[in-house]
C-alpha positions in Angstrom: -1.6 -2.9 -84.6 1.6 -0.8 -84.8 2.7 1.1 -87.9 5.3 -1.4 -89.0 2.9 -4.3 -88.8 0.3 -2.3 -90.7 2.8 -1.6 -93.5 3.9 -5.2 -93.7 0.3 -6.4 -93.8 -0.3 -4.2 -96.8 3.1 -5.0 -98.4 4.2 -1.3 -98.2 7.8 -0.4 -97.4 8.5 2.4 -94.9 10.2 4.4 -97.7 7.1 4.0 -99.9 4.9 5.1 -97.0 7.1 8.1 -96.3 6.9 9.2 -99.9 3.2 8.7 -100.1 2.5 11.3 -97.4 5.5 13.6 -98.0 3.3 16.2 -99.8 -0.1 15.7 -98.2 -1.9 18.9 -97.0 -1.4 20.1 -93.4 -5.1 19.5 -92.8 -4.5 15.8 -93.3 -1.4 15.8 -91.0 -3.5 17.7 -88.4 -6.3 15.1 -88.5 -3.8 12.2 -88.2 -1.7 13.6 -85.3 -4.6 15.0 -83.2 -6.9 12.0 -83.4 -7.6 9.8 -80.5 -5.0 7.3 -81.7 -2.3 9.3 -83.6 -0.8 7.6 -86.6 3.0 7.3 -86.1 3.8 7.6 -89.8 2.1 11.0 -89.9 3.8 12.1 -86.7 7.2 11.5 -88.2 6.3 13.3 -91.4 5.1 16.2 -89.2 8.5 16.2 -87.4 10.3 15.9 -90.7 8.6 19.0 -92.1 9.0 21.1 -88.9 12.8 20.3 -88.7 13.7 21.1 -92.3 16.2 24.0 -92.7 14.8 25.1 -96.0 11.6 27.0 -95.6 8.8 25.9 -98.0 5.0 26.3 -97.7 4.8 22.7 -96.3 7.4 23.5 -93.6 5.8 26.9 -92.8 2.4 25.4 -92.5 3.7 22.6 -90.2 5.5 25.0 -87.9 2.5 27.3 -87.7 0.3 24.4 -86.7 2.9 23.1 -84.2 3.3 26.4 -82.4 -0.4 27.1 -82.6 -3.2 24.6 -82.3 -0.9 21.6 -81.6 1.0 23.2 -78.7 -1.2 25.9 -77.2 -3.6 23.7 -75.3 -0.6 22.1 -73.6 1.0 25.5 -72.9 -2.3 26.9 -71.5 -2.4 23.9 -69.1 1.2 24.4 -68.1 0.7 28.1 -67.6 -2.4 27.5 -65.5 -1.1 24.6 -63.4 2.7 25.3 -63.2 3.6 28.8 -64.1 0.5 30.8 -63.1 0.4 32.7 -66.4 -1.2 32.6 -69.8 0.0 30.0 -72.2 1.0 32.5 -74.9 3.4 34.0 -72.3 5.4 30.8 -72.4 5.6 30.5 -76.2 9.0 32.2 -76.6 10.6 30.1 -73.9 8.9 27.0 -75.3 10.4 27.7 -78.7 13.9 28.1 -77.3 13.5 24.9 -75.3 12.3 22.8 -78.3 14.9 24.4 -80.6 17.9 23.8 -78.3 20.7 23.3 -80.9 22.4 20.0 -81.3 25.6 21.4 -82.8 26.9 24.6 -84.5 24.8 23.7 -87.4 21.6 23.6 -85.4 18.6 21.5 -86.4 15.4 23.6 -86.2 13.1 22.3 -83.4 15.8 19.8 -82.5 14.0 18.3 -79.5 11.4 16.8 -81.8 14.1 14.7 -83.5 14.6 12.8 -80.3 11.1 11.4 -80.4 11.1 7.6 -81.1 7.6 6.5 -80.3 9.0 4.3 -77.5 6.5 2.1 -75.6 3.8 3.4 -77.9 3.9 7.0 -76.5 2.6 9.4 -79.1 4.3 12.7 -80.1 2.0 15.0 -78.1 2.6 12.9 -75.0 6.4 13.1 -75.5 6.3 16.9 -76.1 4.0 17.5 -73.1 6.2 15.4 -70.8 9.5 17.1 -71.6 7.9 20.6 -71.7 6.1 20.3 -68.4 9.2 19.0 -66.8 11.2 21.8 -68.2 8.9 24.6 -67.0 8.4 22.9 -63.6 12.2 22.9 -63.0 12.3 26.6 -64.0 9.7 27.4 -61.4 11.4 25.4 -58.8 14.7 27.2 -59.4 13.1 30.6 -59.5 11.3 29.9 -56.2 14.6 28.7 -54.6 16.4 31.8 -55.8 13.7 34.0 -54.2 14.0 32.0 -50.9 10.3 31.1 -51.2 10.9 27.4 -51.8 13.0 26.4 -48.8 13.6 28.2 -45.5 15.3 27.3 -42.2 13.2 28.0 -39.1 14.5 29.1 -35.7 15.1 25.5 -34.7 17.1 24.9 -37.8 14.4 22.6 -39.2 13.7 22.5 -42.9 10.4 24.1 -43.9 9.4 23.0 -47.5 6.5 24.6 -49.4 5.9 21.5 -51.5 6.5 17.7 -51.5 9.7 16.9 -49.7 10.3 13.9 -51.9 10.3 16.2 -54.9 13.2 18.1 -53.5 15.2 15.2 -52.2 15.0 13.4 -55.5 16.6 16.3 -57.3 20.4 16.3 -56.8 20.6 20.1 -57.6 18.3 20.8 -54.7 20.1 18.4 -52.4 23.2 20.4 -53.0 21.3 23.6 -52.4 19.9 22.4 -49.1 23.2 21.1 -47.8 24.8 24.4 -48.6 21.9 26.5 -47.4 21.7 25.0 -43.9 24.9 26.8 -43.1 25.1 29.7 -45.6 21.6 30.9 -46.3 19.7 30.1 -49.5 20.9 33.1 -51.6 24.5 32.5 -50.7 24.1 28.8 -51.3 22.7 29.4 -54.8 25.6 31.8 -55.5 28.2 29.2 -54.3 26.6 26.5 -56.5 26.7 28.6 -59.6 30.3 29.8 -58.9 31.4 26.1 -58.4 29.5 25.1 -61.6 31.4 27.8 -63.5 34.7 26.3 -62.4 33.9 22.9 -63.9 35.1 22.0 -67.4 32.6 22.9 -70.1 31.7 19.2 -70.7 30.8 18.7 -67.0 28.8 21.9 -66.9 26.8 20.7 -69.8 26.3 17.3 -68.2 25.0 18.8 -65.0 22.8 21.2 -66.8 21.2 18.5 -68.9 20.9 15.6 -66.4 20.3 17.6 -63.2 19.0 21.1 -63.8 17.0 20.2 -67.0 16.3 16.7 -65.8 16.8 15.2 -69.2 16.5 11.4 -69.5 19.6 9.3 -70.1 18.7 8.8 -73.7 17.9 12.5 -74.3 21.2 13.4 -72.7 23.1 10.8 -74.7 21.9 12.4 -78.0 23.4 15.8 -76.9 26.6 14.5 -75.2 27.6 11.6 -77.5 30.2 13.8 -79.2 32.1 14.1 -75.9 32.4 10.3 -75.6 35.5 8.4 -76.7 34.4 4.8 -76.7 36.4 1.7 -77.6 33.4 0.4 -79.6 31.3 2.4 -82.1 28.4 4.3 -80.6 26.2 3.0 -83.4 26.4 -0.4 -81.7 25.4 0.7 -78.3 22.0 -0.5 -76.9 19.7 1.6 -74.7 21.2 0.2 -71.4 24.8 1.1 -72.5 23.7 4.6 -73.3 21.9 5.1 -70.0 24.8 3.7 -68.1 27.2 6.0 -69.8 25.1 9.0 -69.0 24.7 7.9 -65.3 28.5 7.6 -65.0 29.1 11.0 -66.6 26.6 12.5 -64.3 28.1 10.9 -61.2 31.6 12.0 -62.1 30.5 15.6 -62.8 28.5 15.8 -59.5 31.5 14.4 -57.6 33.8 17.0 -59.1 31.2 19.7 -58.2 30.9 18.6 -54.6 34.8 18.6 -54.3 34.9 22.2 -55.5 32.1 23.1 -53.0 34.1 21.5 -50.1 37.2 23.6 -50.7 
């Protein structure tokens, strides 16, 4: 039974439920969000506390737990399987990623506010997914920059040190490969970044989010919606409209980038 159904069954409004747990001890939150079937109501209360701008004991305790026992098992796994390092070495970069500002008046731990419990996915699954993807992309880009990811052999055949599909599915690396076949990988990467710098700031941001950081359409929409000028209010858009808008922005930005590279 989902949270809404449970609340209706017990004749409790969402507002009443939120108030009923707004001051519970962090030990209770911990138990409810780390159990086998995390309770959504407590996950959102956990997020609410973490993302508060005013620091109180409840906020401080929530953040300490989030960056500690909640996140460290995940970071240890990413460090071991993706980055070849200790999990605590990733903590600073992890904090910067999770706290990417949404505007000039940044929301602390902003990425957490994008969690919607879609398709029943719990908070830890959401955080693990976006964080693993982020660090994986960083490793791929670092390897490419060091010319360890992709090389051209004497017969001008592509030698790839990991799954070929993984490269081809990433537009950024498609551009790198097409440039690198003629210019060498270091020069190709330099040309790509120079071309990226020539794009308008909005298109730079679009490519960084949707290609380099591999954000989903809905994640990108939350960060790019202020750049849209729709004929109908954004508040009325459904998921498909948001995804289509981001796909169109991404296609236009990449087309502009390719034109710059072709000059």
